[in-house]
C-alpha positions as CSV (number, residue, x, y, z in Angstrom):
1,X,-12.0,-19.9,-9.6
2,X,-10.2,-20.0,-6.2
3,X,-6.8,-18.4,-5.9
4,X,-4.1,-20.8,-4.7
5,X,-1.2,-18.5,-3.8
6,X,-2.8,-15.4,-2.4
7,X,-5.3,-17.1,-0.1
8,X,-5.0,-19.0,3.2
9,X,-3.1,-22.3,2.7
10,X,-5.6,-24.7,4.4
11,X,-9.3,-25.3,3.8
12,X,-10.1,-24.3,7.4
13,X,-8.2,-21.0,6.9
14,X,-9.9,-20.3,3.5
15,X,-13.4,-20.9,5.1
16,X,-12.8,-18.5,7.9
17,X,-11.5,-15.8,5.7
18,X,-14.4,-16.2,3.1
19,X,-16.9,-16.3,5.9
20,X,-15.4,-13.0,7.3
21,X,-15.6,-11.4,3.9
22,X,-19.2,-12.5,3.6
23,X,-20.1,-10.9,7.0
24,X,-18.3,-7.6,5.9
25,X,-20.3,-7.5,2.7
26,X,-23.5,-8.1,4.5
27,X,-22.9,-5.5,7.3
28,X,-21.4,-2.9,5.0
29,X,-24.4,-2.8,2.8
30,X,-24.5,-0.5,-0.1
31,X,-21.4,1.6,-0.8
32,X,-20.0,3.9,-3.4
33,X,-16.9,1.8,-4.5
34,X,-16.5,0.0,-7.7
35,X,-16.3,-3.7,-8.2
36,X,-12.5,-3.4,-8.6
37,X,-12.1,-1.1,-5.5
38,X,-14.2,-2.9,-2.9
39,X,-12.0,-6.0,-2.6
40,X,-9.2,-3.7,-1.3
41,X,-11.6,-1.8,1.1
42,X,-13.0,-5.1,2.3
43,X,-9.6,-6.5,3.1
44,X,-8.7,-3.3,5.1
45,X,-11.8,-3.6,7.1
46,X,-11.0,-7.3,7.6
47,X,-7.5,-6.4,9.0
48,X,-8.9,-4.0,11.6
49,X,-12.6,-4.9,12.0
50,X,-13.3,-1.3,11.4
51,X,-16.2,-0.3,9.0
52,X,-15.1,3.2,8.9
53,X,-12.7,2.5,6.1
54,X,-15.9,2.0,4.1
55,X,-15.9,5.8,3.3
56,X,-12.5,6.9,4.5
57,X,-10.7,4.9,1.7
58,X,-10.0,7.1,-1.4
59,X,-8.9,6.1,-4.8
60,X,-7.2,7.8,-7.6
61,X,-9.3,6.9,-10.7
62,X,-6.3,5.0,-12.3
63,X,-5.0,3.3,-9.2
64,X,-6.5,-0.2,-9.5
65,X,-5.6,-0.5,-13.1
66,X,-2.1,0.7,-12.4
67,X,-1.7,-1.5,-9.3
68,X,-2.7,-4.7,-11.2
69,X,-0.3,-3.8,-14.0
70,X,2.5,-3.3,-11.6
71,X,1.9,-6.7,-9.9
72,X,1.3,-8.5,-13.2
73,X,4.4,-7.1,-14.9
74,X,6.6,-9.2,-12.3
75,X,9.6,-8.1,-10.4
76,X,8.1,-4.8,-9.2
77,X,9.8,-3.6,-6.1
78,X,7.9,-2.6,-3.0
79,X,9.4,0.4,-1.2
80,X,8.0,0.9,2.4
81,X,8.6,3.5,5.0
82,X,9.2,1.0,7.8
83,X,10.3,-2.7,8.2
84,X,6.9,-3.7,9.5
85,X,5.3,-3.5,6.2
86,X,8.0,-5.7,4.6
87,X,7.7,-8.3,7.4
88,X,3.9,-8.3,7.1
89,X,3.8,-9.0,3.4
90,X,3.4,-12.7,2.5
91,X,6.8,-14.1,1.2
92,X,5.2,-16.8,-0.9
93,X,2.8,-14.3,-2.4
94,X,5.5,-11.8,-3.3
95,X,7.7,-14.7,-4.7
96,X,4.8,-15.7,-7.0
97,X,5.1,-12.3,-8.8
98,X,8.9,-11.9,-8.4
99,X,8.5,-8.9,-6.1
100,X,11.0,-7.7,-3.4
101,X,10.6,-5.4,-0.5
102,X,12.9,-2.5,0.4
103,X,13.2,-0.1,3.4
104,X,16.0,2.3,4.4
105,X,14.8,3.9,7.6
106,X,17.3,2.0,9.8
107,X,20.4,2.5,7.5
108,X,23.3,4.1,9.2
109,X,23.7,6.8,6.5
110,X,20.0,7.7,6.7
111,X,20.2,8.0,10.5
112,X,23.4,10.2,10.4
113,X,22.0,12.4,7.6
114,X,18.7,12.9,9.6
115,X,20.7,14.0,12.5
116,X,22.9,16.4,10.6
117,X,20.1,18.0,8.7
118,X,17.6,18.0,11.6
119,X,15.1,16.0,9.6
120,X,13.4,12.7,10.2
121,X,14.7,9.3,9.2
122,X,11.6,8.7,7.2
123,X,12.4,11.8,5.0
124,X,16.0,10.6,4.4
125,X,14.9,7.1,3.7
126,X,12.6,8.4,0.9
127,X,15.5,10.4,-0.6
128,X,17.8,7.4,-0.4
129,X,15.3,5.4,-2.2
130,X,15.0,7.9,-4.9
131,X,18.8,8.3,-5.3
132,X,18.9,4.6,-5.6
133,X,16.3,4.6,-8.4
134,X,14.1,2.4,-6.4
135,X,10.9,4.7,-6.5
136,X,10.4,4.7,-10.2
137,X,7.9,2.0,-11.1
138,X,7.7,0.8,-7.5
139,X,4.7,0.1,-5.3
140,X,5.4,2.7,-2.4
141,X,3.7,1.8,0.9
142,X,3.6,4.3,3.7
143,X,1.8,3.3,6.9
144,X,3.7,4.9,9.8
145,X,5.5,8.2,9.0
146,X,3.6,11.2,7.6
147,X,7.0,12.9,6.9
148,X,7.8,10.1,4.4
149,X,4.6,10.7,2.5
150,X,5.2,14.5,2.4
151,X,8.7,13.9,1.2
152,X,7.5,11.4,-1.4
153,X,5.0,13.9,-2.8
154,X,7.8,16.5,-3.0
155,X,10.0,14.0,-4.8
156,X,7.2,13.4,-7.2
157,X,6.5,17.0,-7.9
158,X,10.0,18.6,-7.8
159,X,12.4,15.7,-8.7
160,X,10.4,13.6,-11.2
161,X,9.9,10.4,-9.1
162,X,7.4,8.3,-10.6
163,X,6.1,5.3,-8.5
164,X,3.7,3.0,-10.2
165,X,1.4,3.3,-7.2
166,X,1.5,5.0,-3.8
167,X,-0.4,3.4,-0.9
168,X,-0.4,6.3,1.5
169,X,-1.8,5.4,4.8
170,X,0.2,6.9,7.7
171,X,-1.4,6.9,11.1
172,X,-1.2,9.6,13.7
173,X,-2.0,13.0,15.1
174,X,0.9,15.2,13.7
175,X,0.6,15.8,9.9
176,X,-0.9,12.4,9.2
177,X,-4.2,13.6,7.8
178,X,-2.4,16.5,6.2
179,X,0.1,14.3,4.4
180,X,-2.7,12.3,2.9
181,X,-4.6,15.3,1.9
182,X,-1.5,16.5,0.0
183,X,-1.1,13.1,-1.7
184,X,-4.7,13.3,-2.8
185,X,-4.1,16.7,-4.6
186,X,-1.6,15.1,-7.1
187,X,-2.5,13.5,-10.4
188,X,1.1,12.7,-11.3
189,X,0.9,9.3,-9.8
190,X,-1.9,6.9,-8.9
191,X,-2.7,6.5,-5.2
192,X,-4.9,5.0,-2.7
193,X,-5.2,6.8,0.6
194,X,-7.2,6.9,3.9
195,X,-8.6,10.3,4.7
196,X,-8.0,11.6,8.2
197,X,-5.9,10.2,11.0
198,X,-6.5,6.6,10.7
199,X,-4.1,4.3,8.9
200,X,-1.2,2.1,9.8
201,X,1.2,-0.5,8.3
202,X,-1.3,-3.4,8.7
203,X,-3.6,-1.4,6.3
204,X,-0.8,-0.9,3.7
205,X,-0.1,-4.7,4.0
206,X,-3.9,-5.5,3.6
207,X,-4.2,-3.1,0.5
208,X,-1.1,-4.8,-1.2
209,X,-2.4,-8.2,-0.4
210,X,-5.7,-7.3,-2.0
211,X,-3.7,-6.1,-5.2
212,X,-1.9,-9.6,-5.3
213,X,-5.1,-11.4,-4.9
214,X,-6.8,-9.6,-7.7
215,X,-3.7,-10.0,-9.9
216,X,-3.7,-13.8,-9.3
217,X,-7.4,-14.0,-10.2
218,X,-6.5,-12.0,-13.4
219,X,-3.8,-14.5,-14.2
220,X,-6.2,-17.4,-13.9
221,X,-8.7,-15.7,-16.1
222,X,-6.1,-15.1,-18.7
223,X,-4.8,-18.7,-18.6
């Protein structure tokens, strides 16, 4: 059964994508991921042509179930650390599930507070999302700012924030690996993360698109 909303819109586009996935499956060979997890890892490899994500990608044991439930519920918000994630996500795919995207890093009050408190905009953006009640039940995607992920973990542990899923994949050299290690120590929320320095907004987009595709397939099976 072929997805019609969460795949390429033309037959030629679908053929290229399916051929790419087949090449990835063949070249990746045996791996330790479950049948539910592998489509997400495969789509991340597809986004960057980097097979190291076969091994670097780490899953909380409940994250695939929680991610599918969040998408299928309908209307689940996506909170991102940067606008790039919001722009990268497919509007028709989100619309199919009634989902909306939110980011606050460029808001004037976030910038002013970050300057006044000598913190980063990413920290203040996560705090604003929490104040607005946007984190609870949301899919939170962090692909750029390690300080956003560190602050999110603090909000979960100390202030009771409860995202449905955290896609924690900030890239970089200062605190990036450490922020993901921190996320992977918590059992309070389900998460998917990339160990080490690698990551980025494109990978967050790929991971969320994988969840949307799996959710559409589930809808078709249920129908």
